[in-house]
Structure formats: structure tokens, C-alpha cells
C-alpha positions as CSV (number, residue, x, y, z in Angstrom):
1,X,-0.4,-0.1,-0.1
2,X,1.5,3.5,-0.4
3,X,0.5,6.6,1.7
4,X,0.4,10.1,0.8
5,X,3.9,12.3,2.4
6,X,5.5,9.1,3.1
7,X,3.6,7.4,5.7
8,X,2.8,4.0,6.6
9,X,1.4,1.5,9.0
10,X,2.9,1.6,12.7
11,X,3.7,-1.7,14.0
12,X,0.0,-2.5,15.7
13,X,-1.7,-1.3,12.3
14,X,0.3,-4.1,10.8
15,X,-0.9,-6.4,12.8
16,X,-4.4,-5.5,12.4
17,X,-3.7,-6.1,9.1
18,X,-2.0,-9.4,9.3
19,X,-5.2,-10.7,11.3
20,X,-7.2,-9.6,8.2
21,X,-5.1,-11.3,5.9
22,X,-4.9,-15.0,8.2
23,X,-8.4,-14.6,8.2
24,X,-8.1,-14.4,4.5
25,X,-5.9,-17.4,4.2
26,X,-8.4,-19.8,6.1
27,X,-11.4,-18.9,3.3
28,X,-8.6,-19.3,0.6
29,X,-7.7,-22.6,1.8
30,X,-11.4,-23.3,2.0
31,X,-11.7,-22.6,-1.7
32,X,-14.1,-19.3,-1.3
33,X,-14.2,-16.8,-4.1
34,X,-12.9,-13.7,-4.0
35,X,-16.0,-12.6,-3.8
36,X,-17.4,-13.7,-0.9
37,X,-13.8,-13.3,1.1
38,X,-14.2,-9.6,-0.2
39,X,-17.7,-9.0,1.0
40,X,-16.8,-11.0,4.4
41,X,-13.8,-8.7,5.5
42,X,-14.7,-5.8,3.6
43,X,-12.1,-5.3,1.6
44,X,-12.0,-4.9,-2.3
45,X,-11.7,-7.7,-4.5
46,X,-8.4,-6.8,-6.2
47,X,-6.5,-7.0,-2.3
48,X,-8.2,-11.0,-1.9
49,X,-6.9,-11.0,-5.8
50,X,-3.4,-10.3,-4.7
51,X,-3.9,-12.4,-1.2
52,X,-4.9,-15.6,-3.5
53,X,-1.5,-15.5,-5.8
54,X,1.3,-14.8,-2.8
55,X,-0.9,-17.4,-0.8
56,X,-0.4,-19.7,-4.0
57,X,3.0,-18.9,-4.2
58,X,4.6,-18.9,-0.7
59,X,1.9,-20.2,1.2
60,X,-0.1,-18.8,4.3
61,X,3.6,-17.2,5.3
62,X,3.1,-15.5,1.7
63,X,0.7,-13.3,3.7
64,X,2.5,-12.6,7.0
65,X,4.0,-8.8,7.6
66,X,7.2,-8.7,6.2
67,X,8.0,-6.5,9.3
68,X,8.2,-2.6,8.9
69,X,8.6,-0.6,6.1
70,X,12.2,1.3,6.9
71,X,14.3,1.1,10.1
72,X,14.4,3.3,12.3
73,X,17.6,5.8,11.8
74,X,17.8,5.9,15.6
75,X,17.7,2.1,17.1
76,X,17.6,1.2,20.6
77,X,21.4,1.1,20.9
78,X,21.5,4.8,20.1
79,X,19.1,5.6,22.2
80,X,20.6,4.4,24.8
81,X,23.6,6.6,24.2
82,X,21.3,9.9,24.1
83,X,19.4,8.7,26.9
84,X,22.3,9.0,29.0
85,X,23.0,12.4,27.2
86,X,19.8,13.4,28.6
87,X,19.9,13.9,32.1
88,X,23.2,15.8,32.0
89,X,21.4,18.6,30.9
90,X,21.6,21.3,28.2
91,X,23.8,23.3,30.0
92,X,26.3,20.4,30.6
93,X,26.1,20.5,26.0
94,X,27.0,24.1,25.8
95,X,23.4,26.1,25.8
96,X,22.4,28.5,28.3
97,X,19.9,27.4,30.2
98,X,18.3,23.9,31.0
99,X,15.7,23.7,28.9
100,X,15.7,20.5,26.1
101,X,13.8,21.7,22.8
102,X,13.7,19.6,19.6
103,X,16.2,21.2,18.3
104,X,18.6,21.2,20.6
105,X,17.7,17.3,20.8
106,X,18.3,17.2,17.3
107,X,21.4,19.0,17.3
108,X,22.3,16.7,19.8
109,X,21.4,13.8,18.2
110,X,23.6,15.3,15.0
111,X,27.0,15.9,17.5
112,X,26.6,12.3,19.0
113,X,24.8,9.7,17.0
114,X,26.0,11.5,13.9
115,X,22.3,10.9,12.4
116,X,20.6,14.0,10.7
117,X,16.9,13.8,11.7
118,X,14.0,16.5,11.3
119,X,12.2,17.9,14.3
120,X,9.4,15.8,13.8
121,X,11.2,12.5,13.6
122,X,13.1,14.0,16.7
123,X,9.9,13.8,18.4
124,X,8.8,10.8,16.7
125,X,11.9,8.9,18.6
126,X,11.4,10.6,22.0
127,X,7.5,9.5,21.8
128,X,8.9,6.0,21.0
129,X,10.7,5.7,23.6
130,X,8.7,6.8,26.1
131,X,9.6,10.9,26.8
132,X,6.9,13.0,26.6
133,X,6.4,17.2,26.7
134,X,6.9,18.8,29.6
135,X,6.6,22.9,29.3
136,X,8.5,24.6,32.4
137,X,6.2,26.6,34.8
138,X,6.5,30.4,34.1
139,X,7.1,32.1,37.5
140,X,8.4,35.1,38.4
141,X,12.2,35.5,39.7
142,X,11.1,37.3,42.6
143,X,8.1,35.0,43.7
144,X,8.4,34.2,47.2
145,X,6.7,31.0,47.5
146,X,6.0,31.4,51.6
147,X,3.8,34.6,50.7
148,X,2.2,32.5,48.3
149,X,1.2,29.8,50.1
150,X,-0.1,32.7,53.1
151,X,-2.0,33.9,50.6
152,X,-3.5,31.0,49.6
153,X,-4.8,30.3,53.4
154,X,-5.5,33.5,54.7
155,X,-6.3,36.0,51.9
156,X,-8.5,34.3,48.7
157,X,-10.9,32.4,51.2
158,X,-12.1,35.8,52.6
159,X,-11.8,37.5,48.6
160,X,-14.1,34.2,47.2
161,X,-16.7,35.2,49.7
162,X,-17.1,38.8,48.7
163,X,-17.6,38.0,45.3
164,X,-20.8,39.1,43.7
165,X,-23.6,36.8,43.2
166,X,-26.5,36.7,40.9
167,X,-29.6,36.9,42.1
168,X,-32.3,39.1,44.2
169,X,-31.1,43.1,44.6
170,X,-28.0,41.9,42.1
171,X,-27.1,44.4,39.5
172,X,-26.4,41.3,37.2
173,X,-30.2,41.0,36.6
174,X,-31.4,42.3,33.5
175,X,-35.0,43.2,32.8
176,X,-36.6,42.2,30.1
177,X,-37.6,44.1,26.8
178,X,-40.5,46.0,26.6
179,X,-42.6,46.0,23.2
């Protein structure tokens, strides 16, 4: 199958397609016609014809998944090297602050592994190995945590009680328009 923008099936999607082909193989063994298999599995007749040809040539093994269409540029061994570098921090690798951005990770992959990836490719590598996007909380440098905790406990509850509520005697009520 061909997909737009160089896409393909992910491993769980490949497994689902293989299950459909194995169901078709059972029908082929029973001698069912292509149209009957096509209707049962809701696939095209052309797909069943291709599967029948592969089944004739190689048997059920010809219908099995051949694996990923391409080998990932950063495999598990290479990612283990990268994973050892990331906890050291961005400052240790020459950046002015501790934020790991996709472009910084991309540069690290290029320098340590010698592999060129797009930003999307970097994100896919990180996501595939269980990393997630985390954004730092924006806080002022002058922030005093003890003052914030005191405000939340003492001032905030009384401020919540002073809020105006809509109801009888409230200025939020509106009168219906008279015609």
C-alpha cells in the first residue's frame, strides 16, 4: 500500500492488517471465491486477488507481515547513548539554559550519533521511547513561595466570599425588554 506524505502503517496497524490476511487465508484454504472473502472481510476484490496470488506462491507465510517498511534511523542502542546524555542537562552540552527543545535534541543527536533528523523525526524518536513534552511553569524570579502559600490560606478564602452573586438585589439581573 502507498500512503501520502511518505506515511505507512504503525506496528499495531500492521498487526491488524495481518489478522485480516490470515482470515482471508482461511477462506482461501476452504476454496471460497474472491467476492465472498471480499464481502466477509470488507476489503477490495483486488486485495483478495493479490493475497490469493501470494498464497499460491508461498502459502500462508506469503501473507504474513514482512516487518516495518524501513528501519528507524535511531535504534534502541543509539537511543540508549542519547538517553545517557539527556539527564546531564542542556547547560552541560553548551546551551545557556536547561530547556531541552526539539532543535537542541536534534543537534545533540547529530553531534553524538551522527544522524540527521527532522524536528518531527526527533519528536517521534522521543515519543517512541516513552518521553513526553513537558513545559516549565512560568514563574517570576522574585516570587516568594512562603508569601504565596500564606496568601492562598488567609486572603484568598475571604476574597472568594466577597464576590458578587447574581440573584435578587444583584446588579447582574436584567429586565425583559418591553415592547
